C-alpha positions in Angstrom: 73.4 108.3 237.8 73.8 111.6 239.6 70.5 113.7 239.1 72.4 116.9 239.6 74.9 116.2 236.9 72.1 115.0 234.6 70.3 118.3 235.1 73.5 120.2 234.4 73.9 118.3 231.1 70.4 119.2 230.1 70.8 122.8 231.0 74.0 123.0 229.0 72.5 121.7 225.8 71.1 124.9 224.3 74.6 126.6 224.6 76.4 123.6 223.1 73.9 123.3 220.2 74.2 127.0 219.5 78.0 126.6 219.4 77.7 123.7 217.0 75.3 125.6 214.8 77.7 128.6 214.7 80.7 126.3 213.9 78.8 124.7 211.0 77.9 128.1 209.6 81.5 129.2 209.6 83.0 126.1 207.9 81.8 122.9 206.2 83.2 120.0 208.3 83.1 117.7 205.3 84.9 120.0 202.8 88.2 118.2 203.4 86.8 114.9 202.2 86.6 115.9 198.5 84.0 114.4 196.1 82.7 111.0 196.9 81.0 108.7 194.5 81.0 105.4 196.3 78.7 104.0 199.0 78.3 105.5 202.5 78.2 103.2 205.5 76.2 104.6 208.5 76.9 102.9 211.8 75.4 103.2 215.2 74.1 101.5 218.3 70.8 102.2 220.0 69.2 105.5 219.0 72.2 106.2 216.8 71.4 103.1 214.8 67.8 104.3 214.4 69.0 107.7 213.3 71.3 106.1 210.7 68.3 104.1 209.4 66.3 107.3 209.0 69.2 109.0 207.3 69.8 106.1 204.9 66.1 106.0 204.0 66.1 109.7 203.2 69.3 109.4 201.1 67.8 106.4 199.2 64.7 108.5 198.5 66.7 111.6 197.4 69.2 109.6 195.3 67.5 106.5 194.0 69.8 103.7 192.6 69.3 102.0 189.3 67.2 98.9 189.7 69.7 97.0 187.6 72.5 97.7 190.0 71.8 96.2 193.5 72.9 98.0 196.6 76.2 96.7 198.1 76.1 94.6 201.2 79.3 96.0 202.6 81.9 98.6 201.7 85.2 97.7 200.0 88.2 97.3 202.3 89.7 100.6 201.0 86.8 102.5 202.5 86.9 100.9 206.0 88.2 102.7 209.0 90.8 101.0 211.0 92.0 98.7 208.2 
């Protein structure tokens, strides 16, 4: 790892995050997906996996499932990327 490049990455973060926030205010990046009623699969490795677990827990809390209908263990083939 090059400490100078690492520092440059850190110093660039505020500008990049401001640009992302501006882009998200201009347009909804999910608008093209249309309505979704099926399950959502969150994937990640390392800290991204942890973030997915937190997001899943918050979604389960916000949109509780019926206790009579168990959560799916995997998504159907039609919903998988790279079929």
